N, C-alpha and C positions, 0 to 999 in steps of 0.2 A: 532038698539037701539033707543028709544026715547031720547029726550034731557036730561031728568032727569037721565036716566040710563047711558047715555054717559058721563055726567058730573061726576057721581059717579065713573065711570071707569077711567076717566081722573085723578081724585084724587088718584086712586090706582096706576096708572102709575107714577104720580108725586112722590108719597111716595117711590116707588121702585127705582126711578131714583135719587132722592136727598132728603134725610131726613133733610139735613141742611136747605133747602129752604121750604120744606113742612111745617115744624113747624111754621115759621113766617107767611107764607101765610094763615094758619088757624086762625091767629089773626085778619085778615081783615074781614070787613063786606061783606055781600053776593055778591053784584054785583061787587065790587072791588076785592073780593077774586077770583071770576070767571075770571075776566080780567087778573089779575096777574098770576093766575095758568095757564091759557091757553097761555099767553105770554111766561111764563117760558118754557112750554112744546114745543112751537114752536121754541124758541131759542135753547133749548136742542136738538131738532131734527136736527137743522142746525149744531150745535156744534159736534154732533156725526158723521156727514159727514166729517167735517174738521179733527176731531180727530181719524178717523178710521185708525187702524194700520195694517190692512190686506195688504200685499204687492201687491195684485191684484187691490186694490183701490189706484191707482197711484195719484200723485199730479195733473196730467193733468185731470184725471177723476174727482177728487174733485173740481177742478176749474170749469170744465164744468158743473157739477151738481149744484154747488153753484151759479154760474152766472145765470143758468136757473131758479133756485128758486127765486133769486133776481128779475128777470124779471117778473115771475108769480105773485109775491107779489105786483107788481106795477099795475097790472090789476084790473079792477073794481070788478071782481069776480074771486076767485082762481080756476084754472082749475085743478082739482085733476087728471083727466085722463092724462094730459100732464106731471104732476109731477111724476106719477107712471111710465110713459114712460122714464122719465129722470133717475130714480133710478133703472129701470129694470135690466140693465146689472150687477149691484152689489147688487141687492136686498137681496141675501142670506147672505150678510155680514153686513147688516144694522139691528139695533135693532128696537124693536116695536115702540119706541117713534118717530123714524125717518119715518118709513113706514106709520105711522098714522098721518102725518102732516095735512092732510085734515080734520081729525076729530077735531083736536085742533083749527084749524082756524074756523070751523063751530060753535064753542062754544063761540067765542069772543062776549061779550055783545054789543048790539046795541049802537052806539055812540063812541065806543072805537076802532072800526075796523081800521080806518086810522092810529091812533097812533101806534098800534101794527104792522100793515102791513109795515108802513114806517120804523120803527126801525128794524124789522126782515129783510126787504129787504136790508137795508144798512149793517146790520151785515153779511148777506150771501155774498154780494158783497165784503166786506172787507176780510172776512175769505177766500173766493175764491182766492183773490189776494195773501194773505199770504200763503195759501197752495201751490200755484204755485211757490212762492219764497222760498218754503221749510223752512219757519219760520226763516229765517236768520236775526237776529237782530244785527246791528253793531253800531248804534248810539242811543243817547237818543231819537231823533226824531222817529227812528224806533220803539223803545219801547213804546213811547207815542201813535204812530199810532196803533200798534197792540193791546195795552191794551184798547184803545178807542173802537175799533171794537168789542172786545170780552166782554167788561165790562163797559166802560165809557158810551157808548150809552144806556146801560141797565138802568143806573142811570138817564139819560135824559128821557127815555121812562117812567120810574116809576114816575118821576116828572110830566110828562104830564098827566099820569093817576090820580095822586093825585089831580091835578087841575080840570080835567074833572069830577071826581066823588065827590070831597069834597071841591073844591075851595081852596085847599092848594097850595100856591105859594112858590117856592123854587128857589135858584140860580143855573143856568145851569152849571157854571164852578165847583161849589161845588158838584153838582150831578155827574159830570164826575169824580171828585176826589174821591167821595164815591165808585163808581164802580171800578175805577182804583186801589184804595187802597186795596180793597178786592182781586183783581186779582194779585197784586204784592205780597201779602202774599202767595197766591197759588203758584206763581212762585218760591218764596223762599223755600216753603215747598217741591216742586217737582223738585228743581233744579238738584239734582244729578240723579234722576230717568229719567228726560227728556233727559239728556245728555247720560246716559248709554243705555237707551232703544230706544230712538228716534234719538239720535245724534243731539239734538236741544238745543241751549242755547238762552235764552231770555235776557241775560246780555250784555249790550253794551260793545264794545271793550274798554279795559282799566279800566273798572269798577271792583271793588272788591265786595265781598259779603257784606262788610260794607257799601259800596255806595248804594247797593240795599236795605239794611235795612233802611238806612237814607231816601231813596226816598219813600219807603213804609210808613214810619212814617210821612213824609211830606204830603202824600195824605190821610192818616188816620186822620190827623189833619183837613184837608178840610172836611172829612166825619163827623167829630165831629161838625164842624160849620154848615154843611148841615142840620143835624137833629135839630139844634136849631130853625129853621124856622117852624118846624112841631109841631103843637099843638093839632092835632086830635090823641087821644090816640091809637086807633087801628093801624093807619099808623106809629105812632112813635114806637110802639112795634115791628112792622114788620121791621123797619129800624134799630132799636137798637140791635136786636139779632145777625144778621150777623156781625155787626160792633163790638159788644162785643167779639164775637168769633174770629174775625180777630185780635183784640188787644191782646187777650190772647194767640192766636196761635203765634203771633210775639214774645211775651214774652217767650213762651216755646222754640221757635227756638233759641232765643238769649241765652237761658240757656243750649242749646245743646240737647234738646229733639227733637224727630222727629215730634211730634204733641201733641195736648191735649189728655188726657185720656177721655174715654167715661163718666166717673164720673164727670170730670171737665166740659164737655159739658152739661151734665144734670143739674149740679149745676148752670151753666151760664143761662140756659133756665129759671130755677126757679127764679134766681136773677132778670132777666129782667122783668118777669111777676109780681113780687112782688114790684118792685121799683115804 
């Protein structure tokens, strides 16, 4: 494929992989849209390795692949041949987004490569560590470390992309809170499923579900402060939609619902765009 066709195909994979993030990414202007879309696909590719539930993809295999990916992303040029060798033993259990990691990396706009590579490398290393530890969270520090690797550093990376492309400066700790807040809502939403299907709990020892709700709210407050520094409309729209959905999902969970309805999601998208 030429670059234009490959980018179009990347957006297809993005939409199939996550409608939640596909919509806000389309709010962004051309170069930044490409940077964030490819960064999301790269991180999703890594996440699918960490999240793989096939019993043949053991925690040791996950750790080995993710550590290797982290190293490859630190090199000046990504070696796709080495990457495909890394995933070859479990290739049949991996989704398209993971197998095509090299494609997504090739689409990163000039000037944004280091920002995305550094963040993805750190994420892969952290996820590999947590996969090896079988995602056993026992303390608040454990929870903070895990949520930083899977979401907080995404907030940091986005902030660096905002500054690179549009000169928008934001607070690093609030950026981490933005990502962490969204992840904590996901943890609350999937708490029972994670335990029943994976035998995993991301709740620190001694914490109640109420404690987790309070911590999610604390971080969403940081997220609210984070977006106050953003005055470029397209970037603000991007940030506001996932945050609005997180606030409303948290409210729904508190009311005993499993999640927001499709109609509520669509209404939220319209509200964010009209405001």
